[in-house]
DSSP file (Angstrom, degrees, kcal/mol; ACC not computed):
  #  RESIDUE AA STRUCTURE BP1 BP2  ACC     N-H-->O    O-->H-N    N-H-->O    O-->H-N    TCO  KAPPA ALPHA  PHI   PSI    X-CA   Y-CA   Z-CA
    1    1 A M              0   0    0      0, 0.0     2,-0.2     0, 0.0     3,-0.1   0.000 360.0 360.0 360.0 133.1    0.0    0.0    0.0
    2    2 A Q        -     0   0    0      1,-0.1     5,-0.0     2,-0.1     2,-0.0  -0.521 360.0-104.7 -71.6 139.0    1.2    3.4   -0.9
    3    3 A K    >   -     0   0    0     -2,-0.2     3,-1.5     1,-0.1     4,-0.5  -0.355  21.9-125.6 -65.7 143.8    1.7    5.7    2.1
    4    4 A T  T >> S+     0   0    0      1,-0.3     3,-0.8     2,-0.2     4,-0.6   0.842 108.5  58.9 -58.4 -36.0   -1.0    8.4    2.5
    5    5 A T  H 3> S+     0   0    0      1,-0.2     4,-2.4     2,-0.2    -1,-0.3   0.629  83.7  80.9 -74.6 -11.4    1.6   11.1    2.6
    6    6 A K  H <> S+     0   0    0     -3,-1.5     4,-2.5     1,-0.2    -1,-0.2   0.914  90.7  52.8 -58.4 -43.3    3.0   10.2   -0.9
    7    7 A R  H <> S+     0   0    0     -3,-0.8     4,-1.9    -4,-0.5    -1,-0.2   0.899 109.5  48.7 -59.9 -41.9    0.1   12.2   -2.5
    8    8 A L  H  X S+     0   0    0     -4,-0.6     4,-1.8     2,-0.2    -1,-0.2   0.904 110.2  50.8 -66.5 -40.6    1.0   15.2   -0.4
    9    9 A S  H  X S+     0   0    0     -4,-2.4     4,-1.2     2,-0.2    -2,-0.2   0.890 108.8  52.4 -63.8 -39.2    4.7   15.0   -1.3
   10   10 A D  H  X S+     0   0    0     -4,-2.5     4,-0.9     1,-0.2     3,-0.3   0.893 107.9  51.3 -63.6 -38.6    3.7   14.8   -5.0
   11   11 A E  H  X S+     0   0    0     -4,-1.9     4,-1.8     1,-0.2     3,-0.4   0.857 102.0  61.7 -65.4 -33.4    1.6   17.9   -4.6
   12   12 A H  H  X S+     0   0    0     -4,-1.8     4,-2.9     1,-0.2    -1,-0.2   0.859  94.8  61.8 -59.0 -35.5    4.6   19.6   -3.0
   13   13 A K  H  X S+     0   0    0     -4,-1.2     4,-1.5    -3,-0.3    -1,-0.2   0.894 105.1  47.0 -59.1 -39.8    6.5   19.1   -6.3
   14   14 A N  H  X S+     0   0    0     -4,-0.9     4,-1.8    -3,-0.4    -1,-0.2   0.890 111.9  50.2 -69.8 -37.9    3.9   21.3   -8.0
   15   15 A I  H  X S+     0   0    0     -4,-1.8     4,-2.2     1,-0.2    -2,-0.2   0.893 108.3  52.6 -66.4 -38.2    4.2   23.9   -5.3
   16   16 A L  H  X S+     0   0    0     -4,-2.9     4,-2.0     2,-0.2    -1,-0.2   0.830 105.0  56.2 -67.1 -31.0    8.0   23.9   -5.6
   17   17 A K  H  X S+     0   0    0     -4,-1.5     4,-1.9    -5,-0.2    -1,-0.2   0.932 108.6  46.9 -62.8 -44.4    7.6   24.5   -9.3
   18   18 A L  H  X S+     0   0    0     -4,-1.8     4,-2.8     1,-0.2    -2,-0.2   0.900 108.4  56.1 -63.9 -39.5    5.6   27.6   -8.6
   19   19 A I  H  X S+     0   0    0     -4,-2.2     4,-2.7     1,-0.2    -1,-0.2   0.906 106.6  49.9 -57.7 -43.2    8.2   28.7   -6.0
   20   20 A E  H  X S+     0   0    0     -4,-2.0     4,-2.4     2,-0.2    -1,-0.2   0.899 110.9  49.0 -63.0 -40.9   10.9   28.5   -8.7
   21   21 A I  H  X S+     0   0    0     -4,-1.9     4,-2.1     2,-0.2    -2,-0.2   0.917 113.7  46.7 -64.3 -42.6    8.7   30.6  -11.0
   22   22 A L  H  X S+     0   0    0     -4,-2.8     4,-2.2     2,-0.2    -2,-0.2   0.892 111.2  51.3 -66.1 -40.8    8.1   33.2   -8.2
   23   23 A D  H  X S+     0   0    0     -4,-2.7     4,-2.1    -5,-0.2    -2,-0.2   0.923 109.9  49.6 -62.0 -45.0   11.8   33.3   -7.3
   24   24 A K  H  X S+     0   0    0     -4,-2.4     4,-2.3     1,-0.2    -2,-0.2   0.901 109.2  52.5 -60.4 -42.5   12.7   33.9  -10.9
   25   25 A E  H  X S+     0   0    0     -4,-2.1     4,-2.6     1,-0.2    -1,-0.2   0.899 107.3  52.6 -62.3 -40.1   10.1   36.7  -11.1
   26   26 A C  H  X S+     0   0    0     -4,-2.2     4,-2.5     2,-0.2    -2,-0.2   0.927 108.3  50.6 -60.5 -45.0   11.7   38.3   -8.0
   27   27 A N  H  X S+     0   0    0     -4,-2.1     4,-1.1     1,-0.2    -2,-0.2   0.915 112.5  46.6 -58.6 -43.6   15.1   38.2   -9.6
   28   28 A E  H  <>S+     0   0    0     -4,-2.3     5,-2.5     2,-0.2    -1,-0.2   0.891 111.0  51.2 -67.9 -39.7   13.7   39.9  -12.7
   29   29 A L  H ><5S+     0   0    0     -4,-2.6     3,-1.5     1,-0.2    -1,-0.2   0.904 109.6  50.9 -62.6 -40.7   11.9   42.5  -10.7
   30   30 A E  H 3<5S+     0   0    0     -4,-2.5    -1,-0.2     1,-0.3    -2,-0.2   0.768 105.3  57.8 -67.6 -23.9   15.1   43.3   -8.8
   31   31 A S  T 3<5S-     0   0    0     -4,-1.1    -1,-0.3    -5,-0.2    -2,-0.2   0.355 133.0 -87.3 -90.0   7.8   16.9   43.6  -12.2
   32   32 A G  T < 5S+     0   0    0     -3,-1.5    -3,-0.2     1,-0.3    -2,-0.1   0.391  74.9 150.1 109.6  -4.5   14.5   46.4  -13.2
   33   33 A K      < -     0   0    0     -5,-2.5    -1,-0.3    -6,-0.1     2,-0.1  -0.316  49.4-113.3 -61.7 143.2   11.6   44.5  -14.8
   34   34 A K        -     0   0    0      1,-0.1     2,-0.3    71,-0.0    -1,-0.1  -0.405  41.2 -87.0 -73.5 155.4    8.2   46.3  -14.4
   35   35 A I        -     0   0    0     -2,-0.1     2,-1.0     1,-0.1     3,-0.1  -0.481  33.8-153.1 -64.6 124.6    5.5   44.7  -12.2
   36   36 A N     >  -     0   0    0     -2,-0.3     4,-2.4     1,-0.2     5,-0.2  -0.812  15.1-176.0-100.6  91.4    3.5   42.2  -14.3
   37   37 A E  H  > S+     0   0    0     -2,-1.0     4,-2.4     1,-0.2     5,-0.2   0.900  77.8  49.6 -59.9 -44.7    0.3   42.4  -12.3
   38   38 A S  H  > S+     0   0    0      1,-0.2     4,-1.6     2,-0.2    -1,-0.2   0.884 111.5  49.6 -65.6 -36.0   -1.7   39.8  -14.2
   39   39 A F  H  > S+     0   0    0      2,-0.2     4,-1.9     1,-0.2    -1,-0.2   0.928 112.8  46.6 -65.6 -44.2    1.2   37.3  -13.9
   40   40 A L  H  X S+     0   0    0     -4,-2.4     4,-2.5     1,-0.2    -2,-0.2   0.840 108.7  55.9 -68.1 -32.0    1.5   37.9  -10.2
   41   41 A R  H  X S+     0   0    0     -4,-2.4     4,-2.5    -5,-0.2    -1,-0.2   0.875 106.2  51.3 -66.3 -36.0   -2.3   37.5   -9.8
   42   42 A E  H  X S+     0   0    0     -4,-1.6     4,-2.5     2,-0.2    -2,-0.2   0.913 109.0  50.7 -63.4 -42.7   -2.0   34.1  -11.5
   43   43 A I  H  X S+     0   0    0     -4,-1.9     4,-2.6     2,-0.2    -2,-0.2   0.934 111.8  47.1 -59.9 -47.4    0.7   33.2   -9.0
   44   44 A I  H  X S+     0   0    0     -4,-2.5     4,-3.0     1,-0.2     5,-0.3   0.894 109.4  54.3 -62.4 -40.4   -1.5   34.3   -6.1
   45   45 A F  H  X S+     0   0    0     -4,-2.5     4,-2.4     2,-0.2     5,-0.4   0.929 109.7  47.7 -59.1 -45.3   -4.5   32.4   -7.6
   46   46 A F  H  X>S+     0   0    0     -4,-2.5     4,-3.1     2,-0.2     5,-1.4   0.955 113.4  47.2 -58.7 -51.5   -2.3   29.2   -7.7
   47   47 A I  I  <>S+     0   0    0     -4,-2.6     5,-2.1     1,-0.2    -2,-0.2   0.927 116.0  43.9 -58.6 -47.9   -1.2   29.7   -4.1
   48   48 A K  I  <>S+     0   0    0     -4,-3.0     5,-1.8     3,-0.2    -1,-0.2   0.860 126.8  29.3 -68.0 -36.0   -4.7   30.4   -2.7
   49   49 A N  I  <>S+     0   0    0     -4,-2.4     5,-1.0    -5,-0.3    -2,-0.2   0.898 130.6  27.9 -96.0 -45.0   -6.4   27.6   -4.6
   50   50 A Y  I  <>S+     0   0    0     -4,-3.1     5,-3.1    -5,-0.4     4,-0.3   0.958 130.3  33.7 -83.2 -55.0   -3.8   24.8   -5.1
   51   51 A A  I   XS+     0   0    0     -5,-1.4     5,-1.8     3,-0.2    -3,-0.2   0.919 133.3  26.1 -67.7 -42.0   -1.5   25.3   -2.1
   52   52 A D  I   XS+     0   0    0     -5,-2.1     5,-0.6    -6,-0.3    -3,-0.2   0.972 129.6  29.2 -88.5 -64.3   -4.2   26.5    0.3
   53   53 A K  I   <S+     0   0    0     -5,-1.8    -3,-0.2     3,-0.2    -4,-0.1   0.771 132.8  30.3 -75.7 -25.1   -7.6   25.3   -0.6
   54   54 A F  I  ><S+     0   0    0     -5,-1.0     4,-0.9    -4,-0.3    -3,-0.2   0.903 131.3  26.6 -94.6 -60.9   -6.5   22.0   -2.3
   55   55 A H  I >><S+     0   0    0     -5,-3.1     4,-1.8     1,-0.2     3,-0.7   0.949 124.4  46.0 -72.8 -51.1   -3.3   20.9   -0.6
   56   56 A H  I 3>XS+     0   0    0     -5,-1.8     4,-3.1    -6,-0.3     5,-0.7   0.789 103.4  65.7 -66.0 -25.7   -3.7   22.5    2.9
   57   57 A A  H 3><S+     0   0    0     -5,-0.6     4,-1.1     1,-0.2     5,-0.3   0.903 105.7  44.3 -60.1 -38.1   -7.3   21.2    3.0
   58   58 A K  H <X>S+     0   0    0     -4,-0.9     5,-2.6    -3,-0.7     4,-0.8   0.917 120.3  40.0 -71.1 -44.0   -5.8   17.7    3.1
   59   59 A E  I  <>S+     0   0    0     -4,-1.8     5,-3.8     3,-0.2     6,-0.4   0.984 124.3  33.2 -69.0 -58.3   -3.2   18.6    5.6
   60   60 A E  I  <5S+     0   0    0     -4,-3.1     5,-0.3     1,-0.2    -3,-0.2   0.901 126.2  36.9 -70.7 -43.0   -5.1   20.8    8.0
   61   61 A D  I  <<S+     0   0    0     -4,-1.1    -1,-0.2    -5,-0.7    -3,-0.2   0.681 134.5  12.5 -87.3 -16.8   -8.5   19.3    7.8
   62   62 A I  I  X5S+     0   0    0     -4,-0.8     4,-1.9    -5,-0.3    -3,-0.2   0.691 126.8  34.9-121.9 -70.3   -7.6   15.7    7.6
   63   63 A L  I  ><S+     0   0    0     -5,-2.6     4,-2.5     1,-0.2     5,-0.2   0.947 119.4  46.5 -60.1 -52.9   -4.0   14.6    8.3
   64   64 A F  H  ><S+     0   0    0     -5,-3.8     4,-1.3     1,-0.2    -1,-0.2   0.902 111.7  52.0 -60.9 -40.3   -3.1   17.1   11.0
   65   65 A K  H  4 S+     0   0    0     -6,-0.4     4,-0.3    -5,-0.3    -1,-0.2   0.885 110.8  48.3 -63.3 -35.5   -6.4   16.4   12.8
   66   66 A E  H >< S+     0   0    0     -4,-1.9     3,-1.2     1,-0.2    -1,-0.2   0.902 109.6  52.5 -68.2 -40.2   -5.7   12.7   12.8
   67   67 A L  H 3< S+     0   0    0     -4,-2.5    -1,-0.2     1,-0.3    -2,-0.2   0.720 106.6  54.5 -70.4 -19.0   -2.1   13.3   14.0
   68   68 A C  T 3< S+     0   0    0     -4,-1.3    -1,-0.3    -5,-0.2    -2,-0.2   0.460  80.5 112.3 -93.9  -1.3   -3.5   15.4   17.0
   69   69 A K  S X  S-     0   0    0     -3,-1.2     3,-1.8    -4,-0.3    -3,-0.0  -0.488  77.1-122.6 -69.2 142.0   -5.8   12.7   18.2
   70   70 A P  T 3  S+     0   0    0      0, 0.0    -1,-0.1     0, 0.0    -4,-0.0   0.807 109.9  58.2 -56.1 -32.6   -4.7   11.2   21.6
   71   71 A E  T 3  S+     0   0    0      2,-0.1     2,-0.8     1,-0.0    -4,-0.1   0.638  84.4  91.5 -76.2 -12.2   -4.5    7.7   20.2
   72   72 A T  S <  S-     0   0    0     -3,-1.8     2,-0.7    -6,-0.2    66,-0.1  -0.754  70.2-154.2 -83.9 112.8   -1.9    8.8   17.6
   73   73 A K        +     0   0    0     -2,-0.8     2,-0.3    64,-0.4    -2,-0.1  -0.798  26.3 155.8 -98.8 114.7    1.4    8.2   19.2
   74   74 A M        -     0   0    0     -2,-0.7     3,-0.1    -7,-0.1    60,-0.0  -0.982  48.6-125.9-131.4 146.4    4.4   10.3   18.0
   75   75 A H  S    S-     0   0    0     -2,-0.3     2,-0.3     1,-0.2    -1,-0.1   0.794  98.5  -3.0 -65.0 -25.4    7.5   11.1   20.0
   76   76 A C  S    S-     0   0    0     -3,-0.0    -1,-0.2     0, 0.0     0, 0.0  -0.955  71.7-133.4-153.3 162.4    6.8   14.8   19.3
   77   77 A N    >   -     0   0    0     -2,-0.3     3,-0.5    -3,-0.1     4,-0.2  -0.904  16.4-178.8-127.4 106.0    4.2   16.5   17.3
   78   78 A P  T 3>  +     0   0    0      0, 0.0     4,-2.2     0, 0.0     3,-0.2   0.328  55.9 105.8 -83.0   8.2    5.2   19.2   14.9
   79   79 A V  H 3> S+     0   0    0      1,-0.2     4,-2.7     2,-0.2     5,-0.2   0.903  75.8  54.0 -57.8 -44.5    1.7   20.0   13.7
   80   80 A E  H <> S+     0   0    0     -3,-0.5     4,-2.0     1,-0.2    -1,-0.2   0.901 110.0  47.7 -59.8 -40.6    1.4   23.2   15.6
   81   81 A Q  H  > S+     0   0    0     -3,-0.2     4,-2.2    -4,-0.2    -1,-0.2   0.894 110.9  50.9 -66.1 -40.1    4.6   24.5   14.0
   82   82 A M  H  X S+     0   0    0     -4,-2.2     4,-2.0     2,-0.2    -2,-0.2   0.888 110.2  49.7 -66.4 -37.0    3.4   23.5   10.5
   83   83 A L  H  X S+     0   0    0     -4,-2.7     4,-2.1     2,-0.2    -1,-0.2   0.897 109.0  52.7 -65.4 -39.2    0.1   25.3   11.1
   84   84 A H  H  X S+     0   0    0     -4,-2.0     4,-2.4    -5,-0.2    -2,-0.2   0.910 109.5  49.1 -60.3 -43.2    2.0   28.4   12.2
   85   85 A E  H  X S+     0   0    0     -4,-2.2     4,-2.6     2,-0.2    -1,-0.2   0.865 107.4  54.3 -67.6 -35.5    4.0   28.3    9.0
   86   86 A H  H  X S+     0   0    0     -4,-2.0     4,-2.1     2,-0.2    -1,-0.2   0.928 109.6  48.7 -60.7 -42.7    0.9   27.9    6.9
   87   87 A K  H  X S+     0   0    0     -4,-2.1     4,-2.0     2,-0.2    -2,-0.2   0.921 110.1  50.9 -63.6 -44.4   -0.4   31.1    8.6
   88   88 A Q  H  X S+     0   0    0     -4,-2.4     4,-2.3     1,-0.2    -1,-0.2   0.919 108.3  53.0 -56.9 -44.6    2.9   32.8    7.9
   89   89 A G  H  X S+     0   0    0     -4,-2.6     4,-2.1     1,-0.2    -1,-0.2   0.911 107.5  50.5 -58.5 -44.1    2.7   31.8    4.3
   90   90 A R  H  X S+     0   0    0     -4,-2.1     4,-2.3     1,-0.2    -1,-0.2   0.876 108.6  53.2 -62.9 -36.6   -0.8   33.3    4.0
   91   91 A S  H  X S+     0   0    0     -4,-2.0     4,-2.0     2,-0.2    -1,-0.2   0.899 107.5  50.3 -66.1 -40.4    0.5   36.5    5.5
   92   92 A F  H  X S+     0   0    0     -4,-2.3     4,-2.0     2,-0.2    -2,-0.2   0.902 109.9  50.9 -62.6 -40.8    3.3   36.7    2.9
   93   93 A V  H  X S+     0   0    0     -4,-2.1     4,-2.4     1,-0.2    -2,-0.2   0.913 108.4  51.5 -63.9 -42.9    0.7   36.2    0.1
   94   94 A K  H  X S+     0   0    0     -4,-2.3     4,-2.8     1,-0.2    -1,-0.2   0.890 107.4  54.2 -60.1 -39.5   -1.4   39.0    1.6
   95   95 A G  H  X S+     0   0    0     -4,-2.0     4,-2.3     2,-0.2    -2,-0.2   0.882 107.4  49.4 -62.8 -38.7    1.7   41.2    1.6
   96   96 A V  H  X S+     0   0    0     -4,-2.0     4,-2.2     2,-0.2    -2,-0.2   0.932 111.8  49.2 -64.6 -44.4    2.2   40.5   -2.2
   97   97 A E  H  X S+     0   0    0     -4,-2.4     4,-2.5     1,-0.2    -2,-0.2   0.925 111.7  48.6 -60.5 -45.4   -1.4   41.4   -2.8
   98   98 A D  H  X S+     0   0    0     -4,-2.8     4,-2.2     1,-0.2    -1,-0.2   0.897 109.2  53.4 -62.2 -40.4   -1.0   44.6   -0.8
   99   99 A G  H  X>S+     0   0    0     -4,-2.3     5,-3.0     2,-0.2     4,-0.6   0.886 108.9  49.4 -61.8 -39.3    2.2   45.4   -2.7
  100  100 A L  H ><5S+     0   0    0     -4,-2.2     3,-1.0     3,-0.2    -2,-0.2   0.936 110.9  49.4 -63.8 -46.3    0.2   45.0   -6.0
  101  101 A E  H 3<5S+     0   0    0     -4,-2.5    -2,-0.2     1,-0.3    -1,-0.2   0.873 117.2  41.1 -59.4 -37.4   -2.6   47.3   -4.7
  102  102 A E  H 3<5S-     0   0    0     -4,-2.2    -1,-0.3    -5,-0.2    -2,-0.2   0.469 106.3-126.2 -89.8  -3.7    0.0   49.9   -3.7
  103  103 A D  T <<5 +     0   0    0     -3,-1.0     2,-0.7    -4,-0.6    -3,-0.2   0.921  57.9 153.5  53.5  46.8    2.1   49.4   -6.8
  104  104 A N     >< -     0   0    0     -5,-3.0     4,-2.0     1,-0.2    -1,-0.2  -0.858  28.2-174.4-113.9  96.6    5.0   48.9   -4.4
  105  105 A K  H  > S+     0   0    0     -2,-0.7     4,-2.9     1,-0.2     5,-0.2   0.877  83.9  54.0 -58.8 -42.0    7.7   46.7   -6.1
  106  106 A N  H  > S+     0   0    0      1,-0.2     4,-2.8     2,-0.2    -1,-0.2   0.899 108.8  48.8 -62.3 -40.1    9.8   46.4   -2.9
  107  107 A K  H  > S+     0   0    0      2,-0.2     4,-2.2     1,-0.2     5,-0.3   0.890 111.7  50.1 -66.2 -39.5    6.8   45.2   -0.9
  108  108 A I  H  X S+     0   0    0     -4,-2.0     4,-2.7     2,-0.2     5,-0.2   0.965 114.4  43.8 -61.0 -53.0    6.0   42.6   -3.6
  109  109 A I  H  X S+     0   0    0     -4,-2.9     4,-2.9     1,-0.2     5,-0.3   0.917 113.0  51.4 -62.0 -45.0    9.6   41.3   -3.7
  110  110 A E  H  X S+     0   0    0     -4,-2.8     4,-1.9    -5,-0.2    -1,-0.2   0.921 116.3  39.6 -59.8 -45.4   10.0   41.3    0.1
  111  111 A N  H  X S+     0   0    0     -4,-2.2     4,-2.2     2,-0.2    -1,-0.2   0.860 115.2  51.3 -76.3 -34.8    6.9   39.3    0.7
  112  112 A A  H  X S+     0   0    0     -4,-2.7     4,-2.8    -5,-0.3    -2,-0.2   0.931 112.3  47.4 -67.5 -43.9    7.4   37.0   -2.3
  113  113 A R  H  X S+     0   0    0     -4,-2.9     4,-2.8    -5,-0.2     5,-0.3   0.905 110.3  52.4 -60.9 -42.5   10.9   36.2   -1.2
  114  114 A G  H  X S+     0   0    0     -4,-1.9     4,-2.4    -5,-0.3    -1,-0.2   0.915 112.1  46.6 -60.3 -41.9    9.6   35.6    2.4
  115  115 A Y  H  X S+     0   0    0     -4,-2.2     4,-2.9     2,-0.2     5,-0.2   0.936 112.1  49.9 -65.6 -46.2    7.1   33.1    0.9
  116  116 A V  H  X S+     0   0    0     -4,-2.8     4,-2.2     1,-0.2    -2,-0.2   0.936 114.8  43.3 -56.5 -50.4    9.7   31.4   -1.3
  117  117 A N  H  X S+     0   0    0     -4,-2.8     4,-1.7     1,-0.2     5,-0.2   0.901 114.7  49.6 -67.2 -41.6   12.1   30.9    1.6
  118  118 A L  H  X S+     0   0    0     -4,-2.4     4,-3.0    -5,-0.3    -2,-0.2   0.945 112.5  47.3 -60.5 -48.6    9.4   29.8    4.0
  119  119 A L  H  X S+     0   0    0     -4,-2.9     4,-2.9     1,-0.2     5,-0.3   0.873 106.7  56.0 -67.6 -37.1    8.0   27.3    1.6
  120  120 A R  H  X S+     0   0    0     -4,-2.2     4,-1.6    -5,-0.2    -1,-0.2   0.941 116.2  37.4 -58.4 -46.2   11.2   25.7    0.7
  121  121 A E  H  X S+     0   0    0     -4,-1.7     4,-2.3     2,-0.2    -2,-0.2   0.879 116.2  53.3 -71.5 -38.4   12.0   25.0    4.3
  122  122 A H  H  X S+     0   0    0     -4,-3.0     4,-2.5     2,-0.2    -2,-0.2   0.936 110.3  46.1 -63.2 -47.4    8.5   24.1    5.2
  123  123 A I  H  X S+     0   0    0     -4,-2.9     4,-2.8     1,-0.2     5,-0.3   0.888 110.4  53.9 -64.3 -38.9    8.1   21.6    2.4
  124  124 A Y  H  X S+     0   0    0     -4,-1.6     4,-2.4    -5,-0.3     5,-0.3   0.937 110.4  47.4 -59.6 -45.5   11.5   20.1    3.4
  125  125 A K  H  X>S+     0   0    0     -4,-2.3     4,-2.3     1,-0.2     5,-1.9   0.912 114.4  45.9 -63.4 -43.4   10.3   19.7    7.0
  126  126 A E  I  <>S+     0   0    0     -4,-2.5     5,-3.1     3,-0.2    -2,-0.2   0.942 117.1  42.8 -66.0 -46.8    7.0   18.1    6.0
  127  127 A D  I  <5S+     0   0    0     -4,-2.8    -2,-0.2    -5,-0.2    -1,-0.2   0.865 127.0  30.4 -66.9 -37.1    8.5   15.7    3.4
  128  128 A N  I  <5S+     0   0    0     -4,-2.4    -2,-0.2    -5,-0.3    -1,-0.2   0.632 135.5  15.1-104.5 -16.6   11.5   14.7    5.5
  129  129 A I  I  X5S+     0   0    0     -4,-2.3     4,-1.8    -5,-0.3    -3,-0.2   0.694 125.0  38.5-121.4 -62.8   10.3   14.9    9.1
  130  130 A L  I  ><S+     0   0    0     -5,-1.9     4,-2.7     1,-0.2     5,-0.2   0.939 115.6  48.1 -62.8 -51.5    6.5   15.2    9.5
  131  131 A Y  H  ><S+     0   0    0     -5,-3.1     4,-3.1    -6,-0.2     5,-0.2   0.920 111.9  47.9 -62.9 -46.0    5.4   12.8    6.8
  132  132 A P  H  > S+     0   0    0      0, 0.0     4,-1.8     0, 0.0    -1,-0.2   0.902 113.3  50.3 -61.2 -35.4    7.7    9.9    7.8
  133  133 A M  H  X S+     0   0    0     -4,-1.8     4,-2.3     2,-0.2    -2,-0.2   0.914 112.2  47.5 -63.1 -42.7    6.5   10.4   11.4
  134  134 A A  H  X S+     0   0    0     -4,-2.7     4,-2.6     2,-0.2    -1,-0.2   0.929 108.8  53.5 -65.5 -45.2    2.9   10.3   10.3
  135  135 A D  H  < S+     0   0    0     -4,-3.1    -1,-0.2     1,-0.2    -2,-0.2   0.871 113.9  43.4 -56.8 -37.8    3.5    7.2    8.1
  136  136 A E  H  < S+     0   0    0     -4,-1.8    -1,-0.2    -5,-0.2    -2,-0.2   0.861 116.5  46.0 -75.0 -37.2    5.0    5.4   11.2
  137  137 A A  H  < S+     0   0    0     -4,-2.3     2,-0.4    -5,-0.1   -64,-0.4   0.801  98.3  76.9 -79.8 -29.5    2.3    6.6   13.6
  138  138 A L  S  < S-     0   0    0     -4,-2.6   -66,-0.0    -5,-0.2   -71,-0.0  -0.691  75.4-134.8 -91.2 129.1   -0.8    5.9   11.6
  139  139 A N     >  -     0   0    0     -2,-0.4     4,-2.5     1,-0.1     5,-0.2  -0.248  30.2 -99.5 -73.8 168.6   -2.1    2.4   11.3
  140  140 A K  H  > S+     0   0    0      1,-0.2     4,-2.4     2,-0.2     5,-0.2   0.881 121.1  51.8 -57.2 -45.1   -3.2    0.9    8.0
  141  141 A K  H  > S+     0   0    0      1,-0.2     4,-2.0     2,-0.2    -1,-0.2   0.912 111.7  46.8 -62.1 -44.6   -6.9    1.4    8.6
  142  142 A T  H  > S+     0   0    0      2,-0.2     4,-2.8     1,-0.2    -1,-0.2   0.911 111.2  52.0 -65.7 -42.3   -6.4    5.1    9.5
  143  143 A Q  H  X S+     0   0    0     -4,-2.5     4,-2.5     1,-0.2    -2,-0.2   0.902 109.6  49.4 -61.7 -39.5   -4.2    5.6    6.4
  144  144 A E  H  X S+     0   0    0     -4,-2.4     4,-2.0     2,-0.2    -1,-0.2   0.888 110.9  49.8 -66.1 -38.2   -6.9    4.1    4.2
  145  145 A S  H  X S+     0   0    0     -4,-2.0     4,-2.0     2,-0.2    -2,-0.2   0.930 112.2  47.4 -63.3 -46.3   -9.5    6.3    5.7
  146  146 A I  H  X S+     0   0    0     -4,-2.8     4,-2.6     1,-0.2    -2,-0.2   0.921 109.9  53.8 -60.4 -44.0   -7.3    9.4    5.2
  147  147 A S  H  X S+     0   0    0     -4,-2.5     4,-2.2     1,-0.2    -1,-0.2   0.895 107.3  50.5 -60.6 -40.9   -6.6    8.3    1.6
  148  148 A E  H  X S+     0   0    0     -4,-2.0     4,-1.6     2,-0.2    -1,-0.2   0.901 110.4  49.6 -63.8 -40.7  -10.4    8.0    0.9
  149  149 A K  H  X S+     0   0    0     -4,-2.0     4,-1.8     1,-0.2    -2,-0.2   0.887 109.3  52.3 -65.4 -39.7  -10.9   11.5    2.3
  150  150 A F  H  X S+     0   0    0     -4,-2.6     4,-2.6     1,-0.2    -2,-0.2   0.900 106.0  53.9 -61.8 -40.5   -8.1   12.8    0.1
  151  151 A K  H  X S+     0   0    0     -4,-2.2     4,-2.3     1,-0.2    -1,-0.2   0.875 105.4  54.4 -62.6 -35.8   -9.7   11.3   -3.0
  152  152 A E  H  X S+     0   0    0     -4,-1.6     4,-2.8     2,-0.2    -1,-0.2   0.922 109.2  46.7 -61.4 -45.2  -12.9   13.1   -2.1
  153  153 A I  H  X S+     0   0    0     -4,-1.8     4,-2.8     1,-0.2    -2,-0.2   0.915 110.2  54.1 -63.5 -42.6  -11.0   16.4   -2.1
  154  154 A D  H  < S+     0   0    0     -4,-2.6    -2,-0.2     1,-0.2    -1,-0.2   0.909 112.0  44.7 -56.5 -42.7   -9.4   15.5   -5.4
  155  155 A K  H >< S+     0   0    0     -4,-2.3     3,-1.1     2,-0.2     4,-0.3   0.947 115.8  45.0 -66.4 -49.9  -12.8   14.9   -6.9
  156  156 A I  H 3< S+     0   0    0     -4,-2.8     3,-0.3     1,-0.3    -2,-0.2   0.864 122.0  37.5 -63.1 -38.9  -14.4   18.0   -5.5
  157  157 A K  T 3X S+     0   0    0     -4,-2.8     4,-2.5    -5,-0.2    -1,-0.3   0.162  81.3 115.5-101.8  16.8  -11.4   20.3   -6.4
  158  158 A K  H <> S+     0   0    0     -3,-1.1     4,-2.3     1,-0.2    -1,-0.2   0.890  76.7  46.3 -56.5 -46.1  -10.6   18.6   -9.8
  159  159 A E  H  > S+     0   0    0     -3,-0.3     4,-2.3    -4,-0.3    -1,-0.2   0.923 114.3  46.4 -65.2 -45.8  -11.4   21.6  -12.0
  160  160 A I  H  > S+     0   0    0      1,-0.2     4,-2.2     2,-0.2    -1,-0.2   0.877 111.2  53.5 -65.6 -36.9   -9.5   24.1   -9.8
  161  161 A K  H  X S+     0   0    0     -4,-2.5     4,-2.5     2,-0.2    -2,-0.2   0.940 109.5  47.8 -61.5 -47.6   -6.6   21.8   -9.6
  162  162 A Q  H  X S+     0   0    0     -4,-2.3     4,-1.4     1,-0.2    -2,-0.2   0.901 110.9  51.1 -60.8 -41.6   -6.4   21.5  -13.4
  163  163 A K  H  X S+     0   0    0     -4,-2.3     4,-0.8     1,-0.2    -1,-0.2   0.902 111.6  48.1 -62.1 -41.4   -6.6   25.3  -13.8
  164  164 A C  H >X S+     0   0    0     -4,-2.2     4,-1.0     1,-0.2     3,-0.8   0.900 106.6  55.3 -67.2 -41.4   -3.8   25.8  -11.3
  165  165 A L  H 3X S+     0   0    0     -4,-2.5     4,-0.6     1,-0.3    -1,-0.2   0.810  99.9  61.6 -65.4 -28.1   -1.5   23.2  -12.9
  166  166 A L  H >X S+     0   0    0     -4,-1.4     3,-0.6     1,-0.2     4,-0.6   0.850  97.0  60.4 -61.9 -33.6   -1.8   25.1  -16.2
  167  167 A I  H X< S+     0   0    0     -4,-0.8     3,-0.7    -3,-0.8    -1,-0.2   0.895 107.0  43.3 -62.7 -40.9   -0.2   28.1  -14.5
  168  168 A I  H 3< S+     0   0    0     -4,-1.0    -1,-0.2     1,-0.2    -2,-0.2   0.536 108.6  60.0 -86.4  -3.7    3.0   26.2  -13.7
  169  169 A K  H <<        0   0    0     -3,-0.6    -1,-0.2    -4,-0.6    -2,-0.2   0.490 360.0 360.0 -97.0  -4.8    3.1   24.6  -17.2
  170  170 A K    <<        0   0    0     -3,-0.7    -1,-0.2    -4,-0.6    -2,-0.1   0.490 360.0 360.0 -65.9 360.0    3.3   27.8  -19.1
């Protein structure tokens, strides 16, 4: 049986592709490129819909809740820290949006870079620390239940997922 967290790690690969695109855009903005508002709005759309409403829905509403149940035994539980970092990420995205509204290139770059750096570290921690801990702590029945719930989200959010994946394939 494939581990439940494999699907989440695969989704991380798409988020990391977006992070590379955003990082490149920051480099170009720092080199004098004008703000491309529609491009940055697409990036924000991806983050809010794929990373947050699609991917985080699985983590926050399903996996993390399962990991916080008393019967789930882990030597430590990093869920609170992961949730804090999700909140930080949302704050950086809001900062990029505010920078767009204010036509403030420095604010856009500062918040976009903050998001890029946070997410690179965050995804590393989830893929290499949290997910292996979860795979070890959750029994087969629980993993199967989580997997079914993930499939439901995949089905419900299928169209938005496809729309978001087009953004990183351009």
